[in-house]
N, C-alpha and C positions, 0 to 999 in steps of 0.2 A: 379448502372448505371454508363457508361462511355461516356465521351463525347470528340470529336475531332473536332477542327475547320477547318481543311483541307477540303475542297471540301463541307463544310456544306452549301453553297448556291446552291450546284448542286443537292445533294441528302442527304439522313437522315445523320446526324452527330452524333445521340446519340443511344445508345443501351441500354436495360434494362432487366435484370431477376427479376421474381417476385416469392417471395416466396411459395414453393409449387406447381409452374407451370414448365413444360418442356420447353413451348413456349417463345421466348424473343421477345420482341418488339422493333422496331425501332423508333425514334422520330425526328421531323423536329423542328430545334431551330429557323429557318426563319419563319415558318408557325405556330410555337408554337401548334403543333397537332400530333397525332400519326403518324407515316410512314406508307408505304404501305405494308411493309413486317413483316411478321411473322415468325421468324428462329427456328425451330426444325428439327431433324432428320427425314428422310422419311420414316423409319419403323414405326413411331408414327404419321403419317399425318394423320391416319383415326381413330385412338382411340387414347384415353389419359392412359398413362400406370400411374400404382399404384406405389407410393413411388418412383418415378424417376422425378427429376427436374434439373433445371439449376442453378449452385451454382456460378459460377463466370464467367465474360466477359472482354473483352477488345478490343479495336479497334486500327489499326496500325497508325501510325503517318501520313500516307498518306490518310488516311481516307476510304481506299477502301474496305479492310477487317476488319470482325470481327470474334473473336476467343471465342468460349462457351464452358464450361467445365460442367460437368454432376455429379451428385452423381454416377453414374456407373463407373466414371474414364474416361470417354470418353470426347473426346477434338476435336471438329468439325470447320472447318474454312467455313465462308460463306463471300460471295459478299455483300458488302452493298448497291451497286446501283441495281443490279438485284434479290438480295436474293437467289442466287444459291448456293448450296453446292459444296465447293471446295476441300473437303478432310478432312482426320482425322490424327490422329498422333498415333502411335504405331499400331501394328496388328490388334488388335481387340479394345484395349482400352488403353489410355496413363499410368494410375497408376491402381493398385490394389484397391484402396479405392476412396473414393469421392474426386472431385477436390476441392480444398480449397482456391486457388489463381491461376490466370493468368497474364502474362507479356509479351508485345512484346518489343525489342528494338527499338531505334530510327531508325535504318537502316534497319529496316525488315529481320535482318539476323539470330536472336534467337527467339525462343519463350520459356518462362521458366513457368512450371507449378509446382504446390505442391500439393502432395495428402495427404489425411488424414493418411496414414500409416507412415507419417514422412519423404517422400522422396521427394527430388527436382530434375527435370529433365531438360535439356537444349536440345531444338530440333532445328534444321535447318527449318526456317520459309517455304523455297520453296521446299525443297525436303522432308521434314518431318521425317528426319532420326533423331536418337537418338544421341547427342554429347557427353552428359555427364551425369551424375547421381550420387548424393551423399545423405548421411542418414542425418537426422537431430536428434537433442537431443530429440526432442519432438514432437507432432503432432501439425503441424501448424494450425492456424485459418484464416490467410489471409496474403497475400503478397502485396509491393507497391514498384514500380520501379521509380527512378528518371532517365529518359532518358539521360539528359544531361551529367550526371556524370557516369552513370552505377553502381549507388548504390541500392540495393534491400533491401528495409526492410521487416523483417518476424516477424509476432507476433505468439506466440506458445499458445497452451490451458493450460499452466502453468504459462501465464500471463508474461512472460519473452519477450524480443525483441530482435532479431539479425539482424545486417548489414550484407550483402554480398557483394562482389565485383564481378560482374559478368564477368571482365577480368580475375582475378586470380582464379575466383571460390572459394573462401575462406572466411571464416567468420571472419571479421576484427573488429566487435564490438559486446559486447553483454551487454544489459542493464536489470536490474531486479527491481522492486520498485513498480510495480502496485500489487493491492491485489483484482483485478477482472477481468472480461473477457475484452479484448482489443478490443473496437467498431471499432476504426478507426485510420488511421496512414495518415500524411500529411508531406511533404518536402518543405522548404523553397525554393524560386527560386533558389538560389546558390547553394542547396545541403549541407549546411553547418548544418541546425537543422532538427531533426525529431521531429514532435510533434505528441504525441499520446494521445487518450482518452479512458478511462476505465469505466467500471460499478461501480468502487468505487468513482464516481464522482470528478476524479481529471483529470486535463488536464497538461501534464508534456512536455517540451522542452529539448531535449538531443542534446548537442553539440558533432558532428561527429569527429571533429579532435581531440579534448580532451578527448572524451569519457565521459563526464560528464554530469550530471543534471545541468541545469542554472537556469530553472524556473518551478515552479509548483504553482498549485493554484486550490481550490475547486470550486464546483458549486452546486447549489441546487439539481437539476437533472442532471443524467449522459447524457454526449454529446454522440450522435450513429453517428454522421458523422462530419468531419473535411475537411477544405479546405482553402488554403491560396493563396491570391492573386497573379498574376503573378509578381508584382513589389514589393511584400513581405511588403506591409504596412497594411494589414488587414489579419485577420483571420476570416473565416465563420464558424459556429458552430450550429447544431441542436440538441435537447435536447429530452428526454423520455417524451412523452404525452405532447407535445409542437409542434404547426404548424410553429411557428416563425423560421426562421434565424436570428442569433446573429452575430453581428460584433465586433470584439476586434482589437483594433489600436495596432500596434507594437511601444512600446515605445523607443527602441533603434533608431529610425529612427529621433527624436526630441527631447529626452533628455537625461541626462547622467544616463546609466544603467550599474550596475555592471553584467558581464558575468563570475562571478568567480563560482566555482562549489558549490553548495549547500551543507551544512555541513548533517550529516548521521542524526542527530537528530532533522533534520528541520521539522517543523509543519506547513502546508499550511493553510493559512487564507480560508476563505468562502469569496467568490467574488460575488456580485449581478450580474444576466446578464444585459448587457447594454440595455438601453431603451430610449425613448423619453421623458418619464414622469421624472421629478426632483426626486430625492434620497436622502437620507440624505449621509452626508459624510462618507466614510468608513474610518476605523481607519488603515492608514497605516504607522504607527509610525516603525515598524520594518524596512520597505523598506526605509524610510527618514535616519534612523541609518545608514543603511547599505551605502546609497547614501552619506552620510556626512563622513564615515569612508574612502570611496574612493577618492583619489585625482588624479584629472585629469593628465595624463603624456602628459608633453612638451618635445618632441624630441631637444635635443640641436643641435647646430649647427655643432658642430663636436663631433664625439663619443669618440674618443681617437686621442691623439696627434701623434701616429704612423701609424694613417690610412690616406689614401688620401681621400679626400672627396671632392666632386663635388658640385656646386653651385643649388641653386632652381630655376635660372632663365630659361626661355624658349631658345630653340635653335635660335629663330629668333633674339636674342640679341647679339648672339656672333658667331655663325657658318659661317655667310655670309660676315665677316668683309673682307675677303681678295678678295671678288667678288663684293665689292661696286662698282667698275667702270663699270664693265660688267652691273650691274642692273641699275645703273643709265643711261648707254646708251641705255638699252632696254626701259626704262620709259621715256625716253626724248619724248616729244610730236612733231610730224612731223613738225608743224607749231606754231608759238606763239599765243596763245589765242587772240581774238579779242574783243575791249570793244566794247559793243553795244551803239548804241548811243542814249541817252536818249532824247525822244520827250516833249515837255512841255505840261502841261496839257491845255492850252488854247493857240491856234496857232494865232499868230498876223496875222492882215490883213492890205494890203497896201489900203489907202483912194483911192477913184475914183468912175467912174461910174459904173466899171465892177470890182465887188469884187474879190480880188485875194489874196492868201497867202502869208506872206511874208517868203522868201526862208531862210533855217535855216543857220546861219554862220558857217562856218567851226571851230570847237574847236581846239584851240591850246595846245599842250601839254605842260605844264607849269612845269611838275616833273623834278627836276634836276636828270641828268645823272651822276653827281658826286659824289662818294662814300665818306662819312666822315670819314678820317683815323683815327680821333681822336675815334671814337666809335671802331674800330678794335684793337686800340692800348691798350684799357684797358685790363688788365688780368682777368682771368676767375677764377671761384672759384677752379677750378680743379688744375689751375697753383698756387694759393696761397697755397693751401694746400700741393703742393708738395715742394714749398719753405720753408714751415714752418717745414715741415718733415726732412729737411735736418740738422735741429738743435736737434728735439724731437727724430726722428728716429720712429716715430709713423704714420703708412700709413693706419690705419683704416678709416679716414675721407676721403681721396682722393680714397680710393677702393669703398666706399659706394656709392659716388659722381659717380663714372665712372660705378658701376653697374645700376644706376637710368636713364642712358642715353640710347638714341636708337643706332642703328648702324651708323648712318650718323652724329650725335653728338659726337660719341666717335672719329670718323675718324677727325674732325675739331679740337679736342682738343688735340690729338696726333699731328696733322700736327703743331700746335701752339707751341710745345715744342721745334721746331728748332729755331735757330737765325734768319733764314730769315722769318721766321712766328712770331718773336715778341719773342721768348723764348731765352734760355740760355743753354750753355752747363750742368752748373750745376744742373738746371731742368732736363734734360734728363737723368743726371746721378741718379738723385733721384728717376726718374720713373723707372730705371733699378733696383734700390735697393729695391723699392714696388714688382717688380717681384719676386725678390730673397727672400723677406718676405713671399710671398705668397707659393714659394715652400718650405722654411724652414718649415713653420707651416703646410704644406700640405692641405689648404683649397682652395676652388675656382680653383681647378687643371685644370679644361678646360678652365676657364676664363683667366688664368695667359698665357696659351698656345696661345689663340686667340689675346689677347693683345700684347704679345710678338712679335707674327708672323706680325702683323699690324704695330707694331712700327719698326722692321727690313725692312719691305717693304717700308716704308715711309723715312727712315733716315739711309739706308745702307750706303750710301756715306759719310756722315757725320762722323758715326760710326768709319769707316775703317781710317780716317785720324786724328783722335782724340786719343792721346794714352791714356788719363782718362776713355774715354768711351770703348777705345778697351780692356782695362784691365776689365773693369767691365764686359763687354760681356763674357770675357774670364771663369772668375769665375762663372758667370750664366751658360755657356755652360757646365761645369764640374758638376756643381750641376744637370742641367737638365739631363745630361746623366746618371747620378747615379741614380736619380728617375726613370727614366724610365727603366732602366736596372734592377731595382727591380720588378716593376710592370710587365715587359715583362715576367720575371721568372713566377710570380705568375700565369700571364694568360696561359703559356705555359704548365704549371703544370695541370691547371684545363682543357684546351682542351686535354691534353693525358688521363686524367682520365675519361672526357666525351666521347672520343673516345673509350677508352677500354669498357665503359658501354655499348655504342651502339653496339659494335662489338663483345663481349665476349658473349660465350653460357651461361646463367645463368639457 
């Protein structure tokens, strides 16, 4: 059976084919009941054919059409809302052999059919014309399409699995390792994993980017159907002679799991089916040893000294430093906030024959408007660290302190470096040396640009009048031009290659 959530509240969203029957039934998820339509070809509407039955079904992503394949090789299209037959693929039939699999892409452009004669065909969904046909290495037993990535999984009768890219229409991966008929396949939501179940009682997880088997375990009874949740946190399975649906949690979401390829001589352990009853602890010593061997990788702050490295700070910390005056002007309230008058709990009354409430006295604002200059005259931690760096030439502490501040606080700190703000020329020179150190070591590259731009905007007049600062700025300018020229060369090279890849006829 195949289900589609689009329009499931308007009409039936599930279609199922039954073993030995040519009629396919529709089902309604909202009503949890069988639907109104029973889909089968018109020539068999009055009598039941012998040895002709439906083998594969699919629903379009829009939920409007159902595609049904038969053992005769015929592929028909029906409307899910009305049940009307909308045509078939091929002149008489789509394949010489029985249909083993059907898939419709996410945009209703292509229909992919697989026949038992070992041929896969691509058809235009609307015009029903044959676009492409390719022969397979063996007879397929089923196909599964991941619509988001355009990856098609093909299971064969020789127990192997191939992965086909519907864009290039080429086999990109081939997996072998099952020793029994492949019952079902499912993709992870991101399309990186292909999970398969077989009659050899194994459930295997294949990593498509690396083309390796990364997980395998045995169950007591073979899994006949698999499905993964849309978020990738659970795998649902059903098993032979069992009416239950079992859920397996994805350990990679909440614990450290090795995703390295399994060795060729790996022997899977039998895992009991999940349940609500308490069970004995399973010996997973092999997995524990593998996890102990694997060391969690921590990315360094800088991969190499010759590489320009950006910081991990969000853009809101540095991108708008030059526009703080505009932002403050926009955020300025139209009128100052008014302090509400606080009413007493008990309102006093005036003694007399006629009771009257005492008029509240006007509160006088006793808060001083005089600013305590002694507080402003204190040196900030950033200022102190810059002074110490003049002797030690170590700028890690002031840089870390500056990275922890917000845009407004950064502007206040940089304003305070000038003599008119309580600073000194030596501290301003120390700040420029900090920027030069950042450019030398090539880390926090965008922060160095933003801090330097704000510094120049605030203190450009002072820099032009002081020879020591002007000499420091000249050195910094030369170093900045060399670094940017190197980066611009790499950018231009990458853009040229990208432009060629887009325009060249491959």
